[in-house]
C-alpha positions as CSV (number, residue, x, y, z in Angstrom):
1,M,-30.6,-33.3,26.1
2,K,-31.5,-34.3,22.6
3,K,-31.5,-38.1,22.1
4,T,-29.8,-39.8,19.2
5,H,-30.7,-43.1,17.7
6,S,-28.6,-45.5,15.7
7,I,-30.0,-47.5,12.8
8,P,-28.7,-51.1,12.6
9,G,-26.8,-51.7,9.3
10,A,-26.6,-48.0,8.4
11,S,-23.4,-45.9,8.5
12,I,-23.3,-42.2,8.8
13,H,-20.6,-40.3,6.9
14,K,-19.6,-36.9,8.3
15,P,-19.1,-34.6,5.3
16,S,-15.4,-33.7,4.8
17,F,-14.4,-30.2,5.6
18,V,-13.8,-27.8,2.7
19,P,-11.6,-24.8,3.6
20,P,-13.0,-21.4,2.5
21,V,-11.6,-19.9,-0.6
22,I,-9.0,-17.1,-0.1
23,E,-10.3,-13.9,-1.7
24,A,-8.0,-11.2,-3.1
25,A,-7.6,-8.4,-0.7
26,S,-8.0,-4.8,-1.8
27,T,-4.9,-2.9,-3.0
28,S,-6.4,0.3,-4.2
29,T,-8.0,2.1,-1.3
30,A,-6.2,5.4,-0.4
31,A,-6.2,7.7,2.6
32,I,-5.2,11.3,3.0
33,I,-4.8,13.6,6.0
34,G,-5.1,17.3,5.3
35,S,-6.9,20.6,5.7
36,F,-9.9,21.4,3.5
37,P,-12.4,24.3,3.1
38,K,-15.1,22.4,5.0
39,G,-16.0,18.9,6.1
40,S,-15.9,16.6,9.2
41,M,-12.9,16.9,11.6
42,T,-14.2,14.2,13.9
43,S,-14.2,11.1,11.8
44,P,-12.8,9.9,8.5
45,Q,-15.2,9.9,5.5
46,Q,-14.8,7.7,2.5
47,V,-15.5,9.3,-0.9
48,L,-15.7,7.6,-4.2
49,T,-15.7,10.4,-6.7
50,W,-14.4,14.0,-7.1
51,E,-18.0,15.3,-7.1
52,A,-18.7,13.6,-3.7
53,F,-15.5,15.1,-2.3
54,E,-16.5,18.6,-3.5
55,K,-19.9,18.3,-1.9
56,E,-18.5,17.1,1.5
57,Y,-15.2,19.0,1.7
58,G,-15.4,21.8,-0.8
59,G,-13.8,22.0,-4.2
60,L,-11.1,24.2,-5.6
61,E,-12.6,27.6,-4.8
62,K,-9.7,28.0,-2.5
63,P,-6.5,26.4,-3.8
64,A,-6.0,24.0,-0.8
65,L,-3.0,21.8,-1.4
66,S,-4.6,18.6,-0.2
67,S,-7.8,19.3,-2.3
68,L,-5.6,19.7,-5.4
69,C,-3.9,16.4,-4.7
70,I,-7.3,14.6,-4.3
71,K,-8.4,16.0,-7.6
72,Q,-5.3,14.5,-9.2
73,F,-6.0,11.2,-7.4
74,F,-9.3,10.9,-9.1
75,D,-8.1,12.2,-12.4
76,N,-5.5,9.4,-12.6
77,G,-7.8,6.5,-11.8
78,G,-8.4,6.6,-8.1
79,K,-11.7,5.0,-7.0
80,A,-12.0,5.2,-3.2
81,I,-10.2,7.4,-0.6
82,W,-10.6,7.9,3.1
83,V,-10.4,11.7,3.9
84,V,-9.3,12.9,7.3
85,G,-10.0,16.6,7.7
86,I,-8.0,18.6,10.2
87,G,-9.6,22.0,9.6
88,S,-9.5,24.8,7.1
89,K,-6.9,27.1,8.6
90,P,-3.2,27.0,7.8
91,I,-1.4,24.2,9.7
92,K,1.8,25.3,11.4
93,G,2.8,22.1,13.3
94,G,2.6,18.4,13.1
95,S,0.1,17.6,15.9
96,P,-3.1,17.8,13.8
97,F,-1.6,15.2,11.4
98,L,-0.7,12.9,14.3
99,Q,-4.2,13.2,15.6
100,G,-5.4,12.5,12.1
101,L,-3.5,9.2,12.1
102,S,-5.3,8.2,15.3
103,L,-8.6,8.9,13.6
104,L,-7.6,6.9,10.6
105,D,-6.9,4.0,12.9
106,R,-10.6,3.6,13.4
107,I,-11.4,2.7,9.8
108,G,-11.2,-0.6,7.9
109,D,-8.3,-1.4,5.6
110,F,-6.6,1.0,3.3
111,N,-3.5,0.5,1.1
112,I,-2.0,3.9,0.2
113,L,-1.4,6.9,2.5
114,F,-0.3,10.4,1.4
115,I,0.0,13.6,3.5
116,P,1.0,16.3,0.9
117,Q,1.0,19.1,3.5
118,T,4.1,17.6,4.9
119,K,5.7,19.9,2.3
120,E,4.5,22.9,4.3
121,L,5.8,21.8,7.8
122,P,9.0,22.9,9.5
123,D,11.5,20.1,9.4
124,P,11.2,18.9,13.1
125,H,7.4,18.6,12.8
126,A,7.6,17.0,9.3
127,T,10.0,14.4,10.7
128,K,7.6,13.4,13.5
129,V,4.7,13.1,11.0
130,M,6.8,11.1,8.5
131,H,8.0,8.7,11.2
132,A,4.5,8.2,12.6
133,A,3.1,7.7,9.1
134,I,5.7,5.0,8.4
135,A,4.9,3.2,11.6
136,F,1.2,3.4,10.8
137,V,1.4,2.0,7.3
138,T,3.7,-0.8,8.5
139,K,1.0,-1.8,11.1
140,H,-1.7,-1.7,8.4
141,R,0.3,-3.4,5.6
142,A,0.0,-0.2,3.5
143,M,2.3,2.1,1.5
144,Y,3.2,5.7,2.3
145,V,3.9,8.1,-0.6
146,L,6.2,10.6,1.1
147,D,6.4,14.3,0.3
148,V,9.5,16.2,1.1
149,P,9.3,19.1,3.5
150,Q,10.2,22.4,1.8
151,R,9.4,25.0,4.4
152,D,12.8,25.3,6.1
153,A,14.9,24.8,2.9
154,P,14.1,24.4,-0.8
155,R,14.8,20.9,-1.9
156,Q,14.0,20.9,-5.6
157,T,17.5,20.2,-6.9
158,V,18.9,16.7,-7.0
159,R,21.8,17.8,-4.9
160,A,19.6,19.2,-2.1
161,L,17.3,16.1,-2.3
162,T,20.3,13.8,-2.1
163,T,21.7,15.6,1.0
164,W,18.3,15.5,2.7
165,V,17.6,11.8,2.0
166,N,21.1,10.8,3.2
167,Q,20.6,12.7,6.4
168,Q,17.3,11.1,7.3
169,T,16.9,8.1,9.6
170,G,13.8,6.0,9.5
171,I,12.5,6.8,6.0
172,H,14.6,4.1,4.2
173,H,11.7,1.7,4.6
174,P,10.1,-0.9,2.2
175,N,6.7,0.7,2.7
176,V,7.7,4.1,1.6
177,A,7.9,5.6,-2.0
178,M,8.9,9.1,-3.1
179,Y,8.4,11.0,-6.4
180,V,10.1,14.2,-7.7
181,P,9.8,16.8,-9.0
182,H,6.5,18.5,-8.1
183,V,3.8,18.6,-10.8
184,Q,1.8,21.4,-12.2
185,G,-1.7,21.1,-10.8
186,P,-5.1,22.5,-11.8
187,Q,-5.5,26.3,-12.0
188,P,-8.5,27.2,-9.7
189,L,-10.2,30.4,-10.6
190,K,-7.8,30.9,-13.6
191,K,-4.9,31.7,-11.3
192,A,-1.2,31.1,-12.0
193,P,-0.2,27.4,-12.2
194,L,0.5,25.7,-8.9
195,H,3.3,23.2,-8.4
196,I,2.2,20.5,-6.0
197,P,3.5,17.2,-4.7
198,A,2.9,14.3,-7.0
199,S,1.7,11.9,-4.3
200,G,-2.0,12.3,-5.1
201,A,-1.5,11.8,-8.8
202,M,0.8,8.8,-8.2
203,A,-1.7,7.2,-5.8
204,G,-4.2,7.4,-8.6
205,V,-1.7,5.9,-11.1
206,W,-1.1,3.0,-8.7
207,V,-4.8,2.3,-8.5
208,R,-5.2,2.4,-12.3
209,T,-2.2,0.1,-12.8
210,D,-3.6,-2.4,-10.3
211,Q,-7.0,-2.5,-12.0
212,Q,-5.7,-2.7,-15.6
213,R,-2.6,-4.8,-15.2
214,G,-2.3,-6.2,-11.6
215,V,-0.6,-5.1,-8.4
216,W,2.5,-7.0,-9.5
217,K,3.1,-4.6,-12.5
218,A,5.3,-1.6,-12.0
219,P,3.4,1.8,-12.2
220,A,6.0,3.3,-14.4
221,G,7.0,4.0,-18.0
222,K,4.7,4.7,-21.0
223,T,1.6,3.3,-19.3
224,A,2.1,5.5,-16.2
225,I,0.8,8.7,-17.7
226,L,-0.2,11.4,-15.2
227,H,-3.5,12.8,-16.3
228,G,-4.7,16.3,-15.2
229,V,-1.0,17.4,-15.0
230,Q,0.1,20.3,-17.2
231,G,3.8,20.1,-16.6
232,I,6.5,19.6,-14.0
233,E,8.4,22.0,-11.8
234,Q,11.8,21.2,-13.3
235,T,13.3,18.9,-16.0
236,L,15.7,16.2,-14.8
237,T,18.6,15.1,-16.9
238,E,19.4,11.4,-17.5
239,P,22.3,11.5,-15.1
240,E,20.1,13.1,-12.5
241,M,17.4,10.5,-12.9
242,G,20.1,7.8,-12.5
243,Q,21.3,9.4,-9.3
244,L,17.8,9.5,-7.9
245,A,17.2,5.9,-8.8
246,Q,20.2,4.9,-6.8
247,L,18.6,6.6,-3.8
248,G,15.2,4.9,-4.4
249,I,13.6,8.1,-5.5
250,N,11.3,7.9,-8.5
251,P,11.7,10.6,-11.1
252,I,8.8,12.1,-13.0
253,R,9.6,13.3,-16.6
254,Q,7.8,15.2,-19.3
255,T,8.1,13.1,-22.5
256,S,6.2,15.6,-24.7
257,P,4.6,19.1,-24.3
258,S,1.3,17.3,-23.3
259,Q,2.5,14.2,-21.6
260,V,4.0,13.6,-18.1
261,V,4.9,10.1,-16.9
262,A,6.4,8.3,-13.9
263,W,9.8,7.0,-14.8
264,G,10.6,4.9,-11.8
265,A,8.9,2.4,-9.4
266,R,11.2,1.9,-6.4
267,T,10.8,2.1,-2.7
268,L,13.2,3.9,-0.3
269,S,14.1,0.6,1.3
270,S,17.7,0.0,2.3
271,N,17.0,-3.7,1.9
272,R,17.7,-4.7,-1.8
273,E,15.0,-7.4,-1.6
274,W,12.3,-4.7,-1.3
275,R,13.7,-2.0,-3.6
276,Y,11.1,-2.5,-6.3
277,L,7.7,-1.1,-5.5
278,S,5.7,-3.8,-7.4
279,I,7.4,-6.6,-5.4
280,R,6.7,-4.9,-2.1
281,R,3.1,-4.2,-2.9
282,L,2.6,-7.8,-4.2
283,A,4.0,-9.1,-0.9
284,L,1.7,-6.9,1.1
285,F,-1.2,-8.1,-1.0
286,L,-0.3,-11.7,-0.5
287,E,0.0,-11.3,3.3
288,S,-3.3,-9.4,3.6
289,S,-5.2,-11.8,1.4
290,I,-4.0,-14.9,3.3
291,Q,-4.4,-13.4,6.7
292,Q,-7.9,-12.4,5.9
293,G,-8.7,-15.7,4.3
294,L,-7.6,-17.8,7.3
295,G,-9.8,-16.3,10.0
296,W,-11.5,-19.6,10.5
297,V,-8.2,-21.2,11.7
298,V,-8.6,-19.8,15.3
299,D,-11.4,-22.4,16.1
300,E,-9.5,-25.4,14.8
301,P,-7.0,-27.7,16.7
302,N,-3.4,-27.1,15.7
303,D,-2.8,-30.5,14.1
304,Q,-1.8,-32.1,10.8
305,T,-5.4,-32.0,9.5
306,L,-5.5,-28.2,10.0
307,W,-2.1,-27.8,8.3
308,A,-3.4,-29.6,5.2
309,H,-6.5,-27.5,5.2
310,I,-4.4,-24.4,5.3
311,R,-2.1,-25.4,2.5
312,Q,-4.8,-26.3,0.1
313,P,-6.6,-22.9,-0.3
314,I,-3.3,-21.0,-0.3
315,D,-2.0,-23.2,-3.1
316,V,-5.2,-22.6,-5.1
317,F,-4.9,-18.8,-4.5
318,L,-1.2,-18.7,-5.5
319,Q,-1.9,-20.9,-8.6
320,S,-4.5,-18.4,-9.7
321,L,-2.0,-15.6,-9.4
322,F,0.6,-17.6,-11.3
323,R,-1.8,-18.1,-14.2
324,Q,-2.4,-14.3,-14.2
325,G,1.3,-13.6,-14.6
326,A,2.1,-12.5,-11.0
327,F,5.1,-14.9,-10.7
328,Q,7.9,-16.1,-12.9
329,G,8.5,-19.6,-14.1
330,Q,7.3,-22.2,-16.6
331,K,5.7,-24.4,-13.9
332,S,4.3,-23.7,-10.4
333,Q,7.2,-25.2,-8.6
334,E,9.4,-22.5,-10.1
335,A,6.9,-19.8,-9.3
336,Y,5.8,-20.3,-5.7
337,F,5.6,-22.7,-2.7
338,V,3.7,-22.9,0.5
339,K,4.8,-24.7,3.7
340,C,2.7,-25.3,6.8
341,G,3.6,-28.5,8.7
342,P,6.3,-30.1,10.9
343,D,9.0,-28.1,9.1
344,T,7.4,-24.8,10.2
345,I,5.5,-25.8,13.3
346,S,7.3,-27.3,16.3
347,S,5.6,-29.2,19.2
348,A,6.0,-26.1,21.3
349,D,4.1,-24.1,18.6
350,Q,1.4,-26.8,18.6
351,T,1.0,-26.4,22.3
352,A,1.0,-22.6,22.1
353,G,-1.5,-22.6,19.2
354,N,1.0,-21.0,16.8
355,V,0.4,-21.8,13.1
356,N,3.5,-20.8,11.1
357,I,3.1,-20.5,7.4
358,M,6.0,-20.0,5.0
359,I,5.4,-18.8,1.5
360,G,7.9,-18.3,-1.3
361,F,7.2,-16.4,-4.5
362,A,9.4,-15.6,-7.5
363,P,8.6,-12.1,-8.9
364,L,11.7,-11.6,-11.0
365,K,13.3,-14.9,-12.0
366,P,12.1,-18.5,-11.8
367,A,12.9,-20.3,-8.5
368,E,14.4,-17.2,-7.0
369,F,12.0,-16.9,-4.1
370,I,11.2,-14.1,-1.8
371,I,10.1,-15.6,1.5
372,L,7.1,-14.5,3.6
373,T,6.3,-15.8,7.0
374,I,2.7,-15.6,8.3
375,Q,1.6,-16.6,11.8
376,H,-2.0,-17.5,12.8
377,K,-3.4,-18.6,16.1
378,A,-5.3,-21.9,16.5
379,K,-6.5,-24.1,19.4
380,S,-3.7,-25.7,21.4
381,V,-3.4,-29.4,20.8
382,R,-4.1,-29.7,24.5
383,Q,-7.4,-28.0,24.1
384,A,-8.6,-30.1,21.2
């Protein structure tokens, strides 16, 4: 055993603990499950450019729907995407996509999932894939850009879409967004224009908006131009766009012969608190950043010293976002708050090692807070 010696008249000061800084989590990594001309079917691969995707999975020699959507993802500002290939042959059922979700579970974090070939599935199979995808993104604090199945019935009209959405159970979720109509994609080999789901293009627009303006800004309006899109499948009237907005469906409109824009930024949530896409994605960003930044808590005793050490870096993190314009209010008290202490942690929680954190943020109006609760594990006070 190592001996220690004291020095008469000298005092030793233990350096005070400085909690680690909370870093901003990623918001812009996408993932897709689909069939491609070539490429791995055993493990997801991350690609960072269209050229890298062409090399690994094939380009547009064959007009594969998922390949076209990835092209639009990169055209619109996408930077990184996990690709889960499920073969090169036509897919008739949902099982390969469900298996693809299992493969995707092996990777690190992602933020945006789209499965455009849902469009080509029979309704019963599409429903299974959509429900599994929603459960999957909820688990991973990610968003799912849903594409409507069209194989069993055409659903391009607002009336048909309204009927379909109202008949669904399980898709009215805060982590789900939907865009209509289809957009005109690239024309491989100079063939006729193809109308494809807008999920790939919109995932790219989300990434571009995050990087240029922040995840708290809505990816809609004049700044949400869809590049690499030559047109849309059909033109929506103002009343039709209003009807879609009531359902939480985001319309895409052509504002000039050469310009197509996203004209809405809502989720399909039935909870009014989460109806706006930017608010939901901001909340997921806050949760992910704070969870990742507090990994050190597990080794600390669940006491008042720990609680103070938790509040401090969270407050610094939220203050930084407030200064960037993420929250509303003239002063920080109107913009956000963080609680971690006796008002959120009971003696039973202390014994169980449960650290309960409450965060409020004001995305729309000062002092009108949306509440997030985050739980971490620490050492039981009995183990300290």
